C-alpha positions as CSV (number, residue, x, y, z in Angstrom):
1,M,-20.3,-45.7,-4.3
2,P,-21.4,-42.2,-5.6
3,A,-21.9,-41.9,-9.4
4,G,-18.8,-41.6,-11.4
5,S,-19.0,-38.4,-13.4
6,H,-21.2,-35.5,-14.5
7,R,-20.4,-33.2,-17.4
8,F,-21.7,-29.6,-18.0
9,E,-20.4,-26.3,-19.4
10,I,-19.5,-23.0,-18.1
11,G,-19.8,-20.9,-21.0
12,T,-17.5,-22.4,-23.5
13,I,-15.4,-24.3,-20.9
14,G,-16.2,-28.0,-20.4
15,C,-16.4,-29.2,-16.9
16,T,-16.7,-32.7,-15.6
17,V,-16.9,-33.6,-11.9
18,L,-15.2,-37.0,-11.3
19,S,-15.7,-39.1,-8.2
20,D,-12.5,-40.4,-6.7
21,G,-14.5,-42.4,-4.1
22,Y,-15.6,-41.6,-0.5
23,A,-15.1,-42.2,3.1
24,S,-17.2,-42.1,6.4
25,Y,-16.0,-39.8,9.2
26,P,-17.3,-39.3,12.8
27,T,-19.8,-36.6,12.8
28,P,-18.3,-34.6,15.4
29,W,-15.1,-34.1,13.2
30,F,-17.2,-32.1,10.7
31,F,-19.2,-30.1,13.2
32,P,-17.1,-29.6,16.5
33,N,-18.9,-26.5,17.6
34,A,-22.4,-27.2,16.7
35,D,-25.1,-27.6,19.4
36,P,-25.5,-31.2,19.6
37,Q,-29.3,-31.3,19.8
38,Q,-29.7,-29.0,16.9
39,L,-27.1,-30.9,14.8
40,S,-29.0,-34.2,15.7
41,R,-32.4,-32.6,14.5
42,E,-30.9,-31.3,11.3
43,L,-29.5,-34.7,10.4
44,A,-32.7,-36.5,11.2
45,S,-34.6,-34.1,9.1
46,R,-32.4,-35.2,6.1
47,R,-32.6,-38.8,7.2
48,A,-28.9,-38.9,7.5
49,P,-27.0,-41.1,10.0
50,Q,-26.3,-39.3,13.4
51,E,-22.9,-40.9,14.0
52,T,-21.1,-40.7,10.6
53,V,-20.9,-38.4,7.7
54,L,-20.6,-39.9,4.3
55,C,-17.9,-37.8,2.6
56,P,-17.5,-37.9,-1.3
57,Y,-14.1,-37.0,-2.8
58,T,-15.0,-35.0,-6.0
59,C,-12.3,-33.7,-8.4
60,L,-13.0,-31.3,-11.3
61,L,-11.8,-31.7,-14.9
62,V,-11.6,-28.6,-17.0
63,E,-11.1,-28.6,-20.7
64,T,-10.8,-25.2,-22.5
65,G,-10.0,-26.6,-26.0
66,R,-6.3,-25.9,-25.6
67,H,-5.9,-27.0,-22.1
68,V,-6.7,-29.9,-19.9
69,M,-6.9,-29.2,-16.1
70,L,-7.6,-31.2,-13.1
71,V,-8.6,-29.6,-9.8
72,D,-7.5,-31.8,-7.0
73,T,-6.5,-35.4,-7.4
74,G,-8.5,-37.3,-4.8
75,F,-7.0,-39.7,-2.0
76,G,-5.3,-42.1,-4.3
77,A,-5.0,-45.6,-3.4
78,A,-4.6,-44.9,0.4
79,S,-8.1,-46.0,1.0
80,P,-10.1,-49.0,-0.2
81,T,-13.0,-46.9,-1.2
82,S,-10.9,-44.2,-3.0
83,G,-8.4,-44.0,-6.0
84,A,-10.8,-44.0,-8.8
85,I,-9.6,-40.8,-10.5
86,L,-7.6,-42.3,-13.2
87,A,-10.3,-44.7,-14.3
88,R,-12.8,-41.7,-14.2
89,L,-10.3,-39.8,-16.4
90,E,-9.9,-42.7,-18.8
91,M,-13.7,-42.9,-19.1
92,A,-13.6,-39.1,-20.1
93,G,-11.0,-39.9,-22.7
94,I,-8.2,-38.3,-20.8
95,R,-4.8,-39.9,-20.2
96,P,-2.4,-38.8,-17.4
97,K,0.0,-37.3,-20.0
98,D,-2.8,-35.1,-21.4
99,V,-3.2,-33.1,-18.3
100,D,-1.1,-30.0,-18.4
101,T,-2.3,-28.2,-15.3
102,V,-3.3,-29.5,-11.9
103,V,-4.5,-27.1,-9.1
104,L,-4.2,-28.3,-5.6
105,T,-6.6,-26.4,-3.4
106,H,-4.6,-27.7,-0.5
107,A,-2.3,-30.5,0.4
108,H,-4.6,-32.7,2.7
109,P,-4.3,-36.3,1.7
110,D,-7.8,-36.6,0.1
111,H,-6.8,-33.7,-2.4
112,I,-3.1,-34.5,-3.0
113,G,-3.0,-38.2,-2.6
114,G,-3.7,-38.9,-6.3
115,A,-1.0,-36.5,-7.5
116,V,1.7,-38.8,-6.8
117,D,2.3,-42.4,-8.1
118,M,3.2,-44.4,-5.0
119,S,3.6,-47.8,-6.6
120,R,7.2,-47.6,-6.0
121,P,7.3,-45.7,-2.6
122,K,11.1,-45.2,-2.6
123,V,10.9,-43.2,-5.8
124,P,7.5,-41.6,-6.0
125,R,6.8,-39.8,-9.2
126,P,4.2,-37.3,-10.4
127,M,1.1,-39.0,-11.6
128,F,0.7,-36.5,-14.4
129,P,4.1,-36.2,-16.1
130,N,3.4,-33.2,-18.2
131,A,1.5,-31.0,-15.8
132,R,2.5,-28.1,-13.7
133,Y,1.1,-28.5,-10.3
134,V,-0.2,-25.0,-9.0
135,I,-0.3,-24.5,-5.2
136,S,0.0,-21.5,-3.0
137,E,3.2,-20.4,-1.5
138,L,1.6,-20.3,2.1
139,E,0.5,-23.9,1.6
140,W,4.0,-25.0,0.5
141,E,5.6,-23.2,3.3
142,F,3.2,-24.5,5.9
143,W,3.8,-28.2,5.2
144,M,7.4,-28.0,4.1
145,D,9.0,-25.9,6.8
146,G,9.3,-28.8,9.2
147,H,7.3,-27.3,12.0
148,A,3.8,-27.2,10.8
149,D,1.5,-25.9,13.6
150,R,-1.4,-28.3,13.7
151,G,-2.8,-26.8,16.9
152,G,-6.1,-25.8,15.4
153,L,-7.2,-29.3,14.2
154,R,-9.8,-31.0,16.3
155,L,-8.8,-34.4,15.2
156,P,-6.9,-37.4,16.7
157,A,-3.2,-36.9,16.9
158,E,-2.3,-40.0,14.8
159,L,-4.6,-38.6,11.9
160,Q,-2.8,-35.3,12.0
161,V,0.8,-37.0,11.8
162,G,-0.6,-39.0,8.6
163,M,-1.8,-35.8,7.1
164,E,1.6,-34.0,7.6
165,S,3.6,-37.1,6.3
166,T,1.4,-37.3,3.1
167,A,1.7,-33.7,2.4
168,R,5.5,-33.5,2.8
169,R,6.1,-36.7,0.9
170,S,3.7,-35.7,-2.0
171,L,5.2,-32.1,-2.3
172,T,8.7,-33.3,-2.2
173,A,7.9,-35.6,-5.3
174,L,6.1,-32.8,-7.0
175,R,8.8,-30.2,-6.4
176,H,10.2,-29.9,-9.9
177,Q,6.8,-29.5,-11.5
178,L,5.2,-27.1,-8.9
179,E,4.1,-23.6,-9.8
180,I,3.9,-21.6,-6.6
181,V,1.5,-18.6,-6.6
182,E,1.5,-15.7,-4.1
183,C,-2.0,-14.1,-4.6
184,E,-5.0,-14.3,-6.9
185,T,-3.6,-15.6,-10.2
186,E,-5.0,-16.4,-13.8
187,V,-3.6,-20.0,-14.3
188,L,-5.4,-20.4,-17.6
189,P,-7.7,-18.2,-19.6
190,G,-10.9,-17.8,-17.7
191,V,-9.4,-19.8,-14.9
192,R,-8.2,-18.0,-11.5
193,V,-7.1,-19.2,-8.2
194,I,-8.2,-17.2,-5.2
195,P,-6.7,-17.3,-1.9
196,A,-9.2,-18.8,0.7
197,P,-7.4,-19.2,4.0
198,G,-8.6,-21.0,7.1
199,H,-9.1,-24.6,6.3
200,T,-5.4,-24.5,5.8
201,P,-3.1,-21.4,5.7
202,G,-2.7,-21.6,1.8
203,H,-6.0,-23.0,0.9
204,L,-7.2,-21.9,-2.6
205,A,-10.6,-21.5,-4.4
206,L,-10.9,-21.5,-8.1
207,L,-13.1,-19.3,-10.2
208,L,-14.1,-20.2,-13.9
209,S,-15.6,-17.5,-16.0
210,S,-16.7,-17.7,-19.6
211,A,-19.3,-16.1,-21.7
212,G,-21.0,-14.5,-18.8
213,H,-21.2,-17.7,-16.6
214,Q,-19.1,-18.4,-13.5
215,L,-18.4,-21.1,-11.2
216,I,-16.5,-21.0,-8.0
217,N,-14.9,-24.2,-6.5
218,V,-14.7,-23.6,-2.9
219,G,-12.6,-26.5,-2.2
220,D,-12.9,-27.4,1.5
221,A,-14.2,-23.9,2.6
222,A,-17.5,-25.7,3.2
223,V,-17.5,-29.5,3.4
224,H,-21.1,-30.2,3.9
225,P,-24.3,-28.4,3.0
226,L,-25.2,-27.7,6.7
227,H,-22.1,-25.5,6.7
228,L,-24.0,-23.3,4.2
229,E,-27.2,-23.2,6.3
230,H,-25.1,-22.8,9.5
231,P,-22.0,-20.9,8.4
232,D,-20.6,-20.4,11.7
233,W,-20.6,-24.2,12.3
234,E,-16.8,-25.0,12.0
235,N,-15.0,-28.0,10.5
236,G,-12.7,-30.1,12.8
237,F,-10.3,-30.3,9.7
238,D,-10.0,-26.5,9.8
239,Q,-6.5,-25.2,10.9
240,A,-8.0,-21.7,11.9
241,G,-11.7,-22.3,12.5
242,G,-12.6,-18.5,12.9
243,R,-10.8,-17.6,9.6
244,A,-12.3,-20.4,7.8
245,V,-15.8,-19.2,8.7
246,E,-14.9,-15.6,7.5
247,T,-13.6,-17.1,4.1
248,R,-16.8,-19.2,3.6
249,R,-19.0,-16.3,4.2
250,E,-17.0,-14.2,1.6
251,L,-17.1,-16.9,-1.0
252,L,-20.7,-17.5,-0.6
253,E,-21.9,-13.9,-0.5
254,R,-20.1,-13.4,-3.7
255,A,-21.5,-16.7,-5.2
256,A,-25.0,-15.6,-4.3
257,A,-24.6,-12.1,-5.4
258,E,-23.3,-13.0,-8.8
259,N,-25.5,-16.0,-9.3
260,M,-22.5,-18.3,-9.7
261,Y,-22.5,-22.1,-9.7
262,V,-20.7,-23.4,-6.6
263,M,-18.8,-26.7,-6.3
264,G,-17.8,-28.2,-3.1
265,F,-15.3,-31.1,-3.0
266,H,-17.2,-33.2,-0.3
267,F,-20.7,-32.0,-1.3
268,P,-23.1,-34.7,-2.4
269,F,-22.4,-35.9,-6.0
270,P,-22.5,-34.2,-8.4
271,S,-21.1,-31.7,-5.9
272,V,-22.4,-28.6,-8.1
273,G,-25.3,-26.3,-7.5
274,R,-26.2,-22.8,-6.5
275,V,-26.7,-21.2,-3.3
276,A,-29.5,-18.7,-2.2
277,A,-29.8,-16.6,1.0
278,R,-32.3,-17.9,3.5
279,E,-34.4,-15.7,5.7
280,A,-33.2,-17.5,8.8
281,G,-29.6,-16.7,7.7
282,G,-27.0,-18.7,5.9
283,W,-27.6,-20.1,2.4
284,E,-29.7,-22.8,1.0
285,W,-28.0,-25.4,-1.2
286,R,-29.6,-26.0,-4.5
287,P,-27.9,-29.0,-6.2
288,G,-27.5,-29.5,-10.2
289,A,-25.8,-28.1,-13.0
290,G,-26.0,-28.6,-16.8
Protein backbone atom coordinates (compact mmCIF):
# COMPACT_ATOMS: atom_id res chain seq x y z
CA MET A 1 0.00 0.00 0.00
CA PRO A 2 1.32 3.51 -0.77
CA ALA A 3 2.76 5.53 2.08
CA GLY A 4 0.17 7.26 4.22
CA SER A 5 0.95 10.98 4.27
CA HIS A 6 3.41 13.67 3.27
CA ARG A 7 3.37 17.24 4.63
CA PHE A 8 4.74 20.37 2.98
CA GLU A 9 3.94 24.08 2.77
CA ILE A 10 2.80 26.40 0.02
CA GLY A 11 3.86 29.73 1.48
CA THR A 12 1.96 29.95 4.77
CA ILE A 13 -0.58 27.26 3.83
CA GLY A 14 0.00 23.84 5.34
CA CYS A 15 -0.61 20.92 2.97
CA THR A 16 -0.68 17.20 3.60
CA VAL A 17 -1.28 14.59 0.93
CA LEU A 18 -3.20 11.65 2.37
CA SER A 19 -3.51 8.22 0.79
CA ASP A 20 -7.00 6.73 0.82
CA GLY A 21 -5.66 3.52 -0.73
CA TYR A 22 -5.32 2.27 -4.27
CA ALA A 23 -6.68 -0.03 -6.98
CA SER A 24 -5.40 -1.72 -10.12
CA TYR A 25 -7.10 -1.11 -13.46
CA PRO A 26 -6.64 -2.66 -16.91
CA THR A 27 -4.02 -0.63 -18.79
CA PRO A 28 -6.26 0.04 -21.85
CA TRP A 29 -8.75 1.88 -19.61
CA PHE A 30 -6.11 4.54 -18.92
CA PHE A 31 -4.66 4.81 -22.44
CA PRO A 32 -7.39 3.86 -24.95
CA ASN A 33 -5.98 5.80 -27.91
CA ALA A 34 -2.24 5.16 -27.31
CA ASP A 35 -0.29 3.18 -29.88
CA PRO A 36 -0.06 -0.27 -28.22
CA GLN A 37 3.57 -0.86 -29.15
CA GLN A 38 4.71 2.57 -28.00
CA LEU A 39 2.73 2.21 -24.78
CA SER A 40 4.33 -1.19 -24.16
CA ARG A 41 7.80 0.28 -24.62
CA GLU A 42 7.04 3.17 -22.28
CA LEU A 43 5.78 0.84 -19.55
CA ALA A 44 8.75 -1.49 -19.99
CA SER A 45 11.19 1.42 -19.64
CA ARG A 46 9.59 2.13 -16.24
CA ARG A 47 9.61 -1.56 -15.26
CA ALA A 48 5.86 -1.21 -14.86
CA PRO A 49 3.34 -4.03 -15.44
CA GLN A 50 1.94 -4.26 -18.95
CA GLU A 51 -1.58 -5.46 -18.21
CA THR A 52 -2.59 -3.31 -15.23
CA VAL A 53 -1.94 0.15 -13.81
CA LEU A 54 -1.56 0.65 -10.05
CA CYS A 55 -3.71 3.65 -9.28
CA PRO A 56 -3.30 5.52 -5.95
CA TYR A 57 -6.11 7.58 -4.48
CA THR A 58 -4.55 10.69 -2.93
CA CYS A 59 -6.53 13.44 -1.19
CA LEU A 60 -5.18 16.83 -0.12
CA LEU A 61 -5.57 18.31 3.37
CA VAL A 62 -5.21 22.10 3.45
CA GLU A 63 -4.77 24.03 6.72
CA THR A 64 -4.72 27.83 6.60
CA GLY A 65 -4.70 28.49 10.34
CA ARG A 66 -8.37 29.43 10.35
CA HIS A 67 -9.75 26.79 8.02
CA VAL A 68 -9.39 23.04 7.48
CA MET A 69 -10.16 21.89 3.95
CA LEU A 70 -10.12 18.48 2.31
CA VAL A 71 -9.83 18.16 -1.46
CA ASP A 72 -11.61 14.97 -2.54
CA THR A 73 -12.53 12.21 -0.12
CA GLY A 74 -11.32 8.97 -1.69
CA PHE A 75 -13.28 5.83 -2.48
CA GLY A 76 -14.55 5.14 1.00
CA ALA A 77 -15.25 1.61 2.12
CA ALA A 78 -16.45 0.46 -1.29
CA SER A 79 -13.15 -1.28 -1.99
CA PRO A 80 -11.05 -3.54 0.27
CA THR A 81 -7.94 -1.53 -0.65
CA SER A 82 -9.39 1.94 0.05
CA GLY A 83 -11.23 3.80 2.78
CA ALA A 84 -8.22 4.97 4.79
CA ILE A 85 -8.94 8.70 4.66
CA LEU A 86 -10.47 9.01 8.15
CA ALA A 87 -7.53 7.16 9.70
CA ARG A 88 -5.08 9.37 7.78
CA LEU A 89 -6.87 12.49 9.00
CA GLU A 90 -6.79 11.22 12.58
CA MET A 91 -3.04 10.64 12.29
CA ALA A 92 -2.78 14.29 11.17
CA GLY A 93 -4.75 15.39 14.25
CA ILE A 94 -7.94 16.15 12.33
CA ARG A 95 -11.38 14.88 13.33
CA PRO A 96 -14.27 14.81 10.82
CA LYS A 97 -16.02 17.64 12.68
CA ASP A 98 -12.90 19.84 12.30
CA VAL A 99 -13.18 19.96 8.49
CA ASP A 100 -15.08 23.07 7.42
CA THR A 101 -14.67 22.82 3.64
CA VAL A 102 -14.60 19.86 1.27
CA VAL A 103 -13.87 20.48 -2.41
CA LEU A 104 -15.06 17.74 -4.75
CA THR A 105 -13.16 18.01 -8.01
CA HIS A 106 -15.87 15.78 -9.49
CA ALA A 107 -18.34 13.07 -8.50
CA HIS A 108 -16.62 9.87 -9.61
CA PRO A 109 -16.75 7.23 -6.85
CA ASP A 110 -13.05 7.41 -5.98
CA HIS A 111 -13.40 11.14 -5.25
CA ILE A 112 -16.82 11.33 -3.61
CA GLY A 113 -17.10 7.88 -2.03
CA GLY A 114 -15.59 8.99 1.28
CA ALA A 115 -17.81 12.07 1.53
CA VAL A 116 -20.78 10.15 2.84
CA ASP A 117 -21.14 7.79 5.80
CA MET A 118 -22.73 4.67 4.32
CA SER A 119 -22.71 2.62 7.53
CA ARG A 120 -26.50 2.96 7.45
CA PRO A 121 -27.26 2.81 3.70
CA LYS A 122 -30.92 3.73 4.11
CA VAL A 123 -30.02 7.03 5.79
CA PRO A 124 -26.57 8.04 4.49
CA ARG A 125 -25.13 11.15 6.11
CA PRO A 126 -22.30 13.55 5.29
CA MET A 127 -19.06 12.20 6.71
CA PHE A 128 -17.92 15.73 7.61
CA PRO A 129 -20.92 17.18 9.46
CA ASN A 130 -19.72 20.78 9.74
CA ALA A 131 -18.35 21.17 6.22
CA ARG A 132 -19.66 22.87 3.16
CA TYR A 133 -19.11 20.66 0.12
CA VAL A 134 -18.01 22.67 -2.92
CA ILE A 135 -18.89 21.29 -6.35
CA SER A 136 -19.50 22.86 -9.74
CA GLU A 137 -22.99 23.54 -11.03
CA LEU A 138 -22.30 21.60 -14.23
CA GLU A 139 -21.21 18.57 -12.19
CA TRP A 140 -24.37 18.63 -10.09
CA GLU A 141 -26.59 18.97 -13.16
CA PHE A 142 -24.77 16.24 -15.08
CA TRP A 143 -25.31 13.57 -12.44
CA MET A 144 -28.64 14.67 -11.02
CA ASP A 145 -30.77 15.40 -14.08
CA GLY A 146 -31.52 11.68 -14.46
CA HIS A 147 -30.18 11.51 -18.00
CA ALA A 148 -26.40 11.56 -17.60
CA ASP A 149 -24.83 10.99 -21.02
CA ARG A 150 -22.04 8.49 -20.45
CA GLY A 151 -21.45 7.97 -24.16
CA GLY A 152 -17.88 9.25 -24.10
CA LEU A 153 -16.60 6.74 -21.56
CA ARG A 154 -14.58 3.77 -22.79
CA LEU A 155 -15.38 1.52 -19.87
CA PRO A 156 -17.58 -1.52 -19.22
CA ALA A 157 -21.27 -0.67 -19.03
CA GLU A 158 -21.70 -2.12 -15.54
CA LEU A 159 -18.90 0.11 -14.24
CA GLN A 160 -20.56 3.16 -15.76
CA VAL A 161 -23.87 2.31 -14.11
CA GLY A 162 -22.12 1.98 -10.74
CA MET A 163 -20.41 5.35 -11.19
CA GLU A 164 -23.73 7.08 -11.83
CA SER A 165 -25.44 5.35 -8.92
CA THR A 166 -22.70 6.36 -6.47
CA ALA A 167 -22.71 9.97 -7.67
CA ARG A 168 -26.47 10.35 -7.37
CA ARG A 169 -26.65 8.67 -3.97
CA SER A 170 -23.79 10.71 -2.57
CA LEU A 171 -24.92 14.06 -3.94
CA THR A 172 -28.43 13.46 -2.65
CA ALA A 173 -27.06 12.81 0.85
CA LEU A 174 -24.92 15.97 0.65
CA ARG A 175 -27.54 18.27 -0.85
CA HIS A 176 -28.14 20.36 2.28
CA GLN A 177 -24.42 21.11 2.69
CA LEU A 178 -23.52 21.68 -0.95
CA GLU A 179 -22.09 24.97 -2.15
CA ILE A 180 -22.47 25.03 -5.92
CA VAL A 181 -20.10 27.25 -7.93
CA GLU A 182 -20.62 28.41 -11.52
CA CYS A 183 -17.16 29.70 -12.44
CA GLU A 184 -13.66 30.26 -11.06
CA THR A 185 -14.24 31.03 -7.39
CA GLU A 186 -12.17 31.79 -4.29
CA VAL A 187 -13.40 29.26 -1.73
CA LEU A 188 -10.91 30.22 1.00
CA PRO A 189 -8.28 32.97 1.15
CA GLY A 190 -5.56 31.88 -1.27
CA VAL A 191 -7.59 28.93 -2.56
CA ARG A 192 -9.49 29.03 -5.86
CA VAL A 193 -11.43 26.40 -7.78
CA ILE A 194 -10.99 26.53 -11.56
CA PRO A 195 -13.25 24.92 -14.18
CA ALA A 196 -11.32 22.11 -15.87
CA PRO A 197 -13.88 20.29 -18.03
CA GLY A 198 -13.45 17.14 -20.06
CA HIS A 199 -12.92 14.39 -17.54
CA THR A 200 -16.47 15.21 -16.44
CA PRO A 201 -18.48 18.24 -17.57
CA GLY A 202 -18.02 20.02 -14.23
CA HIS A 203 -14.55 18.79 -13.30
CA LEU A 204 -12.61 21.31 -11.17
CA ALA A 205 -8.94 22.02 -10.60
CA LEU A 206 -7.73 23.80 -7.47
CA LEU A 207 -5.14 26.57 -7.18
CA LEU A 208 -3.33 27.41 -3.94
CA SER A 209 -1.39 30.69 -3.75
CA SER A 210 0.55 32.03 -0.77
CA ALA A 211 3.65 34.19 -0.29
CA GLY A 212 4.69 33.85 -3.93
CA HIS A 213 4.29 30.07 -4.05
CA GLN A 214 1.64 28.14 -5.95
CA LEU A 215 0.27 24.62 -6.30
CA ILE A 216 -2.28 23.45 -8.81
CA ASN A 217 -4.22 20.30 -8.06
CA VAL A 218 -5.28 19.03 -11.49
CA GLY A 219 -7.61 16.37 -10.11
CA ASP A 220 -8.09 13.84 -12.90
CA ALA A 221 -7.11 16.12 -15.78
CA ALA A 222 -4.10 13.77 -15.94
CA VAL A 223 -4.15 10.40 -14.18
CA HIS A 224 -0.64 9.08 -14.95
CA PRO A 225 2.77 10.68 -15.64
CA LEU A 226 2.55 9.27 -19.17
CA HIS A 227 -0.32 11.66 -19.78
CA LEU A 228 2.19 14.47 -19.24
CA GLU A 229 4.79 13.08 -21.62
CA HIS A 230 2.09 12.24 -24.16
CA PRO A 231 -0.67 14.79 -23.47
CA ASP A 232 -2.72 13.58 -26.45
CA TRP A 233 -3.09 10.13 -24.91
CA GLU A 234 -6.61 10.06 -23.60
CA ASN A 235 -8.08 8.46 -20.50
CA GLY A 236 -10.96 6.00 -20.83
CA PHE A 237 -12.60 7.61 -17.80
CA ASP A 238 -12.83 10.96 -19.64
CA GLN A 239 -16.37 11.92 -20.58
CA ALA A 240 -15.10 14.09 -23.45
CA GLY A 241 -11.62 12.96 -24.42
CA GLY A 242 -10.79 15.82 -26.79
CA ARG A 243 -11.86 18.49 -24.31
CA ALA A 244 -9.96 16.74 -21.52
CA VAL A 245 -6.78 16.88 -23.61
CA GLU A 246 -7.27 20.61 -24.17
CA THR A 247 -7.78 21.18 -20.45
CA ARG A 248 -4.71 19.12 -19.59
CA ARG A 249 -2.55 21.18 -21.92
CA GLU A 250 -3.91 24.46 -20.56
CA LEU A 251 -3.26 23.49 -16.94
CA LEU A 252 0.22 22.12 -17.56
CA GLU A 253 1.31 25.04 -19.72
CA ARG A 254 0.31 27.38 -16.91
CA ALA A 255 1.98 25.24 -14.25
CA ALA A 256 5.26 25.09 -16.19
CA ALA A 257 5.23 28.80 -17.08
CA GLU A 258 4.62 29.86 -13.47
CA ASN A 259 6.83 27.18 -11.85
CA MET A 260 3.94 25.80 -9.81
CA TYR A 261 3.86 22.62 -7.85
CA VAL A 262 1.46 20.16 -9.45
CA MET A 263 -0.66 17.52 -7.73
CA GLY A 264 -2.42 14.65 -9.50
CA PHE A 265 -4.91 12.55 -7.53
CA HIS A 266 -3.73 9.30 -9.15
CA PHE A 267 -0.03 10.10 -9.52
CA PRO A 268 2.54 7.95 -7.67
CA PHE A 269 2.64 8.89 -4.00
CA PRO A 270 3.27 11.56 -2.78
CA SER A 271 1.46 12.72 -5.92
CA VAL A 272 3.10 16.19 -5.89
CA GLY A 273 5.95 17.53 -8.01
CA ARG A 274 6.74 19.93 -10.81
CA VAL A 275 6.57 19.71 -14.59
CA ALA A 276 9.10 20.80 -17.17
CA ALA A 277 8.69 21.02 -20.93
CA ARG A 278 10.40 18.25 -22.94
CA GLU A 279 12.17 18.86 -26.24
CA ALA A 280 10.20 15.98 -27.71
CA GLY A 281 6.94 17.60 -26.61
CA GLY A 282 4.80 17.24 -23.56
CA TRP A 283 6.13 17.57 -20.03
CA GLU A 284 8.47 15.69 -17.74
CA TRP A 285 7.23 14.78 -14.25
CA ARG A 286 9.63 15.68 -11.44
CA PRO A 287 8.19 14.31 -8.20
CA GLY A 288 8.71 15.82 -4.77
CA ALA A 289 7.65 18.71 -2.58
CA GLY A 290 8.76 20.08 0.75
